C-alpha positions, 0 to 999 in steps of 0.5 A: 340161175341154173339148176345146180345153182339152186339146189346147192342155195337150198341146201345151204339156206336149209344148213344156215337155218338149222345152224340159226336155230341150233344157236337160238335154242341151245347154245351156252353163250350169253343170250345177248350174244346168241340170240340175235346172232342166231335169229340173223342166220336163220333169217338168212338161210330161210331167205336163202332157201326160199329165194333158191325154190322161187327162182328170185335173187336172195339177200345174200346175193345182193351183196355183191361179190365177196373176197 
């Protein structure tokens, strides 16, 4: 993983973490949709940001190439 990929992963991870936190805290959608979706997005974003910091593969990279 080169530096550009790590920087992009870190920025995208922080973005997903922010979207997940926003969905949990401020969403007007029903709670049974907003809370699980927000938690999943926050977990994936946090893992992506941490993985780019520690030079390890993230959970999203382990699912393989997407179409």
